[in-house]
C-alpha positions, -999 to 999 in steps of 0.1 A, spaced: 423 3 452 435 32 473 458 46 446 428 45 421 406 62 447 382 33 447 383 36 485 398 61 509 410 58 544 433 75 569 457 69 597 442 67 632 462 80 661 473 51 683 468 25 656 494 12 631 488 14 594 462 28 571 425 22 580 395 20 556 362 24 574 341 -8 575 311 14 564 327 14 529 324 -24 526 292 -45 524 291 -82 520 328 -83 511 324 -57 483 330 -20 481 297 -1 485 282 8 451 287 44 443 316 50 467 342 56 440 322 82 422 314 100 454 351 99 464 361 113 430 335 142 433 347 151 468 384 148 458 378 171 427 362 196 451 395 198 469 390 174 499 419 152 510 414 116 521 409 124 558 383 151 550 365 127 527 364 100 554 351 125 579 324 138 555 313 102 546 309 92 583 293 123 596 255 125 597 242 148 571 209 168 576 198 165 540 203 127 539 190 120 574 220 96 579 257 95 571 266 96 534 282 61 538 249 47 552 230 64 523 253 48 498 249 14 514 211 19 511 215 26 474 210 63 475 241 74 456 223 102 437 212 118 470 248 115 483 262 132 451 236 160 454 246 165 491 283 165 481 277 194 456 273 217 486 308 208 500 
């Protein structure tokens, strides 16, 4: 899933291994719209760490983090916000 960019994560200082944020999973499934948003950000030149940071940082246009907006079903709003990256 990581290799196919279905999810992204990063290493966290002081912790062993690769971490995928829990905000990317809902009810045991990957949040709908996450892969397309990851692909858009990756195509814009962001690496995995930058994508995770962007997805978990509150965004003025969205009024919440992009990850929260995706979980709420607002994938088109997240993709519009990602265009400005």
